[in-house]
GUKOL-514202 format. One record per residue: residue in three letters; residue number from 1; x, y, z of N, C-alpha, C, O in turn. Coordinates in steps of 0.1 Angstrom, whole numbers. Each point is the difference from the previous one (the first is absolute). Layout:
# GUKOL-514202
res	n	n_px	n_py	n_pz	ca_px	ca_py	ca_pz	c_px	c_py	c_pz	o_px	o_py	o_pz
Ala	NUM	X	Y	Z	X	Y	Z	X	Y	Z	X	Y	Z
...
//
This chain:
# GUKOL-514202
res	n	n_px	n_py	n_pz	ca_px	ca_py	ca_pz	c_px	c_py	c_pz	o_px	o_py	o_pz
Unk	1	140	-178	-31	-1	10	11	9	-6	11	-1	-11	4
Unk	2	10	20	1	9	-4	11	-8	0	14	-11	5	1
Unk	3	18	-10	9	-6	-1	13	-3	14	6	-10	1	7
Unk	4	18	9	-9	-3	13	5	-12	6	-6	-8	6	7
Unk	5	6	-8	-20	-12	5	-7	-12	-8	5	-11	6	2
Unk	6	12	-19	0	-11	-8	5	-4	5	14	-12	2	3
Unk	7	22	0	6	-3	5	13	-7	14	0	-9	2	7
Unk	8	13	6	-16	-6	14	-2	-14	-2	-4	-9	7	6
Unk	9	6	-15	-16	-13	-1	-6	-10	-8	9	-12	3	1
Unk	10	17	-13	6	-8	-9	7	-2	3	15	-10	-3	6
Unk	11	20	10	0	-1	3	14	0	15	3	-9	6	6
Unk	12	20	1	-11	1	15	3	-11	8	-5	-6	8	7
Unk	13	3	-9	-20	-11	8	-6	-13	-2	7	-7	10	3
Unk	14	2	-22	-1	-13	-2	7	0	5	14	-10	5	5
Unk	15	22	-7	2	1	5	14	-1	15	0	-6	6	8
Unk	16	14	0	-17	0	15	0	-13	6	-4	-5	9	6
Unk	17	-2	-15	-16	-13	4	-4	-10	0	12	-7	9	3
Unk	18	7	-21	4	-9	-1	11	4	9	12	-9	7	6
Unk	19	21	-6	-2	5	8	11	-3	15	-3	-5	7	9
Unk	20	7	-3	-21	-3	14	-4	-15	3	1	-4	10	6
Unk	21	-4	-19	-11	-14	2	0	-5	0	14	-8	8	4
Unk	22	12	-18	4	-5	-1	14	5	12	8	-8	6	8
Unk	23	20	-2	-10	6	12	8	-7	13	-4	-4	7	9
Unk	24	2	-5	-21	-6	13	-5	-15	0	0	-6	10	5
Unk	25	0	-20	-9	-15	1	-2	-7	0	14	-12	5	0
Unk	26	18	-10	10	-7	0	13	3	13	8	-6	2	11
Unk	27	15	6	-15	3	12	7	-12	10	2	-2	5	10
Unk	28	-6	-4	-21	-11	9	1	-10	-4	10	-4	9	9
Unk	29	-1	-21	-9	-10	-4	11	6	0	14	-6	5	9
Unk	30	18	-9	-8	6	-1	14	2	14	5	-4	3	11
Unk	31	11	5	-18	3	14	5	-12	9	0	-2	9	8
Unk	32	-7	-12	-18	-13	7	0	-8	-2	13	-5	9	6
Unk	33	4	-22	-2	-7	-3	12	8	4	13	-6	3	10
Unk	34	19	-3	-11	8	3	11	-2	15	4	1	4	12
Unk	35	-3	4	-22	-2	15	2	-13	2	9	-1	9	8
Unk	36	-8	-18	-10	-13	1	8	3	-3	15	-9	4	9
Unk	37	20	-9	-6	4	-2	15	-4	-14	5	1	-2	12
Unk	38	-6	-7	-20	-4	-13	5	10	-11	-5	-1	-4	-12
Unk	39	10	-1	21	10	-10	-4	-7	-13	-5	5	-6	-9
Unk	40	-15	2	16	-7	-13	-4	-6	1	-14	1	-10	-7
Unk	41	-7	21	4	-5	2	-14	11	0	-10	-2	-6	-11
Unk	42	13	13	14	11	0	-10	6	-14	-1	3	-4	-12
Unk	43	-2	-4	23	5	-13	-1	-10	-9	-8	5	-8	-9
Unk	44	-17	9	11	-10	-8	-7	0	3	-15	0	-9	-8
Unk	45	0	22	5	1	4	-14	12	-6	-7	-1	-5	-11
Unk	46	13	7	17	12	-5	-5	0	-15	-2	5	-5	-10
Unk	47	-10	-2	20	-1	-15	-1	-9	-4	-12	4	-9	-8
Unk	48	-16	15	8	-9	-4	-11	5	3	-14	-1	-8	-9
Unk	49	7	20	8	5	3	-13	12	-9	-4	2	-4	-11
Unk	50	7	1	21	11	-9	-2	-4	-14	-5	6	-5	-9
Unk	51	-16	0	16	-5	-13	-4	-7	0	-14	4	-8	-9
Unk	52	-12	18	7	-7	1	-14	10	3	-11	0	-7	-10
Unk	53	10	15	13	10	3	-10	9	-12	-3	4	-2	-11
Unk	54	-1	-5	22	9	-12	-2	-7	-10	-9	6	-6	-8
Unk	55	-19	3	11	-7	-9	-8	-1	5	-15	2	-8	-9
Unk	56	-6	20	8	-2	6	-14	13	0	-8	0	-4	-11
Unk	57	11	9	17	13	0	-7	5	-14	-3	5	-2	-10
Unk	58	-7	-7	20	5	-14	-3	-8	-6	-11	6	-6	-9
Unk	59	-19	8	8	-8	-5	-10	4	6	-14	1	-6	-10
Unk	60	0	20	10	3	7	-12	14	-5	-6	1	-2	-12
Unk	61	9	0	21	13	-5	-5	-1	-14	-5	5	-3	-11
Unk	62	-13	-5	18	-1	-14	-5	-7	-2	-13	3	-8	-8
Unk	63	-14	16	6	-7	-1	-13	5	8	-11	-5	-1	-11
Unk	64	14	10	14	5	9	-11	9	-6	-10	2	4	-11
Unk	65	5	-15	15	10	-7	-8	2	-14	4	3	-2	12
Unk	66	-5	-8	-21	2	-13	4	15	-4	1	3	-12	4
Unk	67	6	21	-8	14	-3	2	6	-7	-12	12	0	-2
Unk	68	-20	-6	-7	6	-7	-11	6	9	-11	11	-3	-5
Unk	69	-18	13	2	5	10	-11	11	8	6	10	3	-8
Unk	70	-11	2	20	10	9	5	11	-6	8	11	6	2
Unk	71	-13	-19	2	11	-6	8	0	5	15	10	-2	7
Unk	72	-21	7	-3	-1	6	14	-3	-11	10	-1	4	12
Unk	73	-1	-16	-16	-2	-10	10	-14	-3	4	-9	6	-7
Unk	74	7	-14	17	-14	-4	4	-8	12	4	4	8	8
Unk	75	-16	-7	-14	-9	11	4	-5	-1	14	-2	10	7
Unk	76	1	-22	-2	-5	-2	14	11	5	10	-3	7	9
Unk	77	16	-11	-12	11	4	9	1	16	-1	1	6	11
Unk	78	-1	-1	-23	1	15	-1	-12	7	7	2	10	6
Unk	79	-14	-16	-7	-12	6	6	1	-1	15	-3	10	7
Unk	80	8	-21	-1	2	-1	14	10	10	5	-2	7	10
Unk	81	14	-6	-17	10	9	4	-5	15	0	2	7	9
Unk	82	-9	-4	-20	-6	14	-1	-10	3	11	0	10	6
Unk	83	-9	-20	-4	-10	2	10	5	1	14	-4	9	8
Unk	84	14	-17	-4	6	1	13	8	13	1	-1	6	11
Unk	85	8	-3	-21	8	13	1	-9	12	1	3	9	7
Unk	86	-15	-9	-14	-10	10	1	-5	1	14	-1	11	6
Unk	87	-3	-22	0	-5	0	14	10	5	10	-3	8	8
Unk	88	16	-12	-10	10	4	9	3	15	-1	1	7	10
Unk	89	-1	-2	-22	2	14	-3	-11	9	7	3	10	5
Unk	90	-15	-15	-5	-11	7	6	0	-1	15	-4	10	7
Unk	91	8	-21	-2	-1	-2	14	11	6	8	-1	3	12
Unk	92	13	-1	-18	11	5	8	-3	14	7	3	2	11
Unk	93	-9	7	-19	-3	13	6	-14	0	6	-4	10	6
Unk	94	-3	-21	-6	-13	-1	6	2	-5	15	-8	4	9
Unk	95	17	-13	-7	2	-6	13	2	10	12	-5	-3	11
Unk	96	11	14	-13	1	10	11	-13	4	6	-1	5	11
Unk	97	-10	-6	-19	-13	5	5	-7	-10	9	-11	2	4
Unk	98	19	-13	0	-5	-8	11	3	7	13	-6	-4	10
Unk	99	14	14	-10	3	8	12	-11	10	1	-4	6	-9
Unk	100	-1	-5	22	-11	9	2	4	14	0	-9	9	-2
Unk	101	21	-5	3	5	13	0	1	4	-15	10	-3	-7
Unk	102	-20	11	2	0	3	-14	12	8	-5	4	-2	-11
Unk	103	0	11	19	12	8	-3	12	-9	-2	8	2	-10
Unk	104	-5	-10	19	11	-10	-1	-1	-9	-12	9	-2	-7
Unk	105	-21	-3	5	-3	-9	-11	3	7	-13	6	-6	-9
Unk	106	-11	19	7	2	7	-12	15	2	-2	5	-1	-11
Unk	107	2	5	21	15	2	-1	7	-12	-4	9	0	-9
Unk	108	-12	-12	15	6	-12	-4	-4	-4	-15	8	-5	-7
Unk	109	-21	7	4	-4	-3	-14	7	8	-10	4	-4	-11
Unk	110	-1	17	14	7	9	-9	15	-5	-2	5	-1	-11
Unk	111	1	-3	22	14	-5	0	0	-13	-8	9	-2	-9
Unk	112	-18	-7	11	-1	-12	-8	-2	2	-14	6	-6	-9
Unk	113	-15	16	6	-3	3	-14	13	5	-7	2	-3	-12
Unk	114	5	12	18	13	5	-5	9	-11	-3	6	-1	-11
Unk	115	-5	-9	20	8	-12	-2	-5	-8	-12	8	-5	-8
Unk	116	-21	2	8	-5	-7	-11	3	6	-14	5	-7	-9
Unk	117	-7	20	8	2	7	-13	15	0	-3	4	-1	-12
Unk	118	5	2	22	14	-1	-2	4	-14	-5	8	-1	-9
Unk	119	-14	-9	15	3	-14	-5	-5	-2	-14	8	-6	-8
Unk	120	-19	11	4	-5	-1	-14	10	7	-9	3	-5	-11
Unk	121	1	17	15	10	8	-8	13	-8	-2	5	0	-12
Unk	122	0	-6	22	12	-7	-1	-1	-13	-9	8	-3	-8
Unk	123	-19	-4	10	-3	-12	-8	-1	4	-15	6	-6	-9
Unk	124	-14	17	6	-1	5	-14	14	3	-5	3	-3	-12
Unk	125	5	10	20	14	4	-5	9	-12	-2	6	-1	-10
Unk	126	-6	-8	20	9	-12	-1	-4	-10	-10	8	-4	-8
Unk	127	-20	0	8	-5	-11	-9	-5	4	-13	2	-7	-10
Unk	128	-9	18	10	-6	5	-13	9	10	-7	-4	5	-11
Unk	129	15	-3	16	11	8	-6	-5	15	-3	4	6	-10
Unk	130	-13	-1	19	-5	13	-1	11	10	6	8	-4	8
Unk	131	-8	16	-12	8	10	6	-5	2	14	-12	1	2
Unk	132	21	0	8	-4	2	14	-10	12	2	-10	-2	7
Unk	133	14	13	-12	-8	12	2	-13	-1	-7	-10	5	5
Unk	134	10	-11	-17	-13	-1	-7	-9	-9	8	-12	3	1
Unk	135	17	-14	4	-8	-10	8	-5	8	12	-12	-2	4
Unk	136	21	9	3	-4	8	12	-12	9	-3	-10	-1	7
Unk	137	11	9	-17	-11	9	-3	-12	-7	-4	-11	5	4
Unk	138	12	-15	-12	-12	-8	-4	-8	-5	12	-12	1	1
Unk	139	20	-8	8	-6	-7	11	-6	10	10	-11	-1	5
Unk	140	19	11	-1	-4	9	11	-11	10	-5	-8	4	7
Unk	141	9	0	-20	-11	9	-5	-13	-8	0	-10	5	4
Unk	142	10	-17	-9	-12	-8	0	-5	-3	14	-12	2	3
Unk	143	20	-5	7	-4	-2	13	-5	13	7	-10	-1	7
Unk	144	17	12	-10	-5	13	6	-13	4	-6	-9	5	8
Unk	145	6	-7	-21	-13	3	-6	-11	-8	6	-11	5	3
Unk	146	14	-18	0	-10	-9	5	-4	4	15	-11	1	4
Unk	147	22	2	4	-3	5	14	-8	13	0	-10	1	7
Unk	148	14	8	-16	-7	13	0	-14	-2	-4	-10	5	5
Unk	149	7	-14	-16	-13	-3	-4	-9	-6	11	-11	4	2
Unk	150	17	-13	5	-7	-7	11	-4	10	11	-12	0	4
Unk	151	21	9	0	-3	9	11	-10	11	-5	-10	3	7
Unk	152	12	2	-19	-9	10	-6	-14	-6	-2	-10	6	4
Unk	153	9	-18	-10	-13	-6	-2	-7	-3	13	-13	1	1
Unk	154	20	-6	9	-6	-3	13	-6	13	6	-11	-1	5
Unk	155	18	12	-6	-6	12	5	-12	5	-7	-10	5	5
Unk	156	11	-5	-19	-11	4	-8	-12	-9	2	-11	5	2
Unk	157	13	-18	-3	-11	-9	2	-7	1	14	-12	-1	1
Unk	158	21	2	9	-6	0	14	-8	12	2	-10	0	8
Unk	159	13	11	-15	-9	13	1	-13	-3	-6	-10	5	5
Unk	160	9	-12	-16	-13	-3	-6	-8	-10	8	-12	0	-1
Unk	161	19	-9	8	-8	-10	7	-4	4	14	-8	-7	7
Unk	162	12	19	-2	-4	5	13	-10	11	-1	-4	5	10
//
């Protein structure tokens, strides 16, 4: 295996996996709670989900493959890379909710989310040799579905709880 393949398997793939999971899986709770109009609740939800997802994804990556059979390298290093990337992916669009102005926070979070999804698209295209438009549709469709699900479920659930 050459150095480019090793870099792809040991660094890029675990980073991309984590960043995609953190960026997309946290959209539903963050934007779901943001619709309710409470920035602090959206921030807390995003932070808690980012921490939990980071730990879960890091552990899953570390125990899924010891690296001996596949040549993917140290499971601990891959797990740490995946976990940290997951946390970062979730926190980037969560941080704006530290702002008390919920409208501004939502606008910033949307802009950051668009940037995150664009970054994932470009990484998939550049390193994973995916077609650019295929990567674009895969990433943005998934992200859009998760945001829609979060907002929809927040509205449905909040009606049942009140």
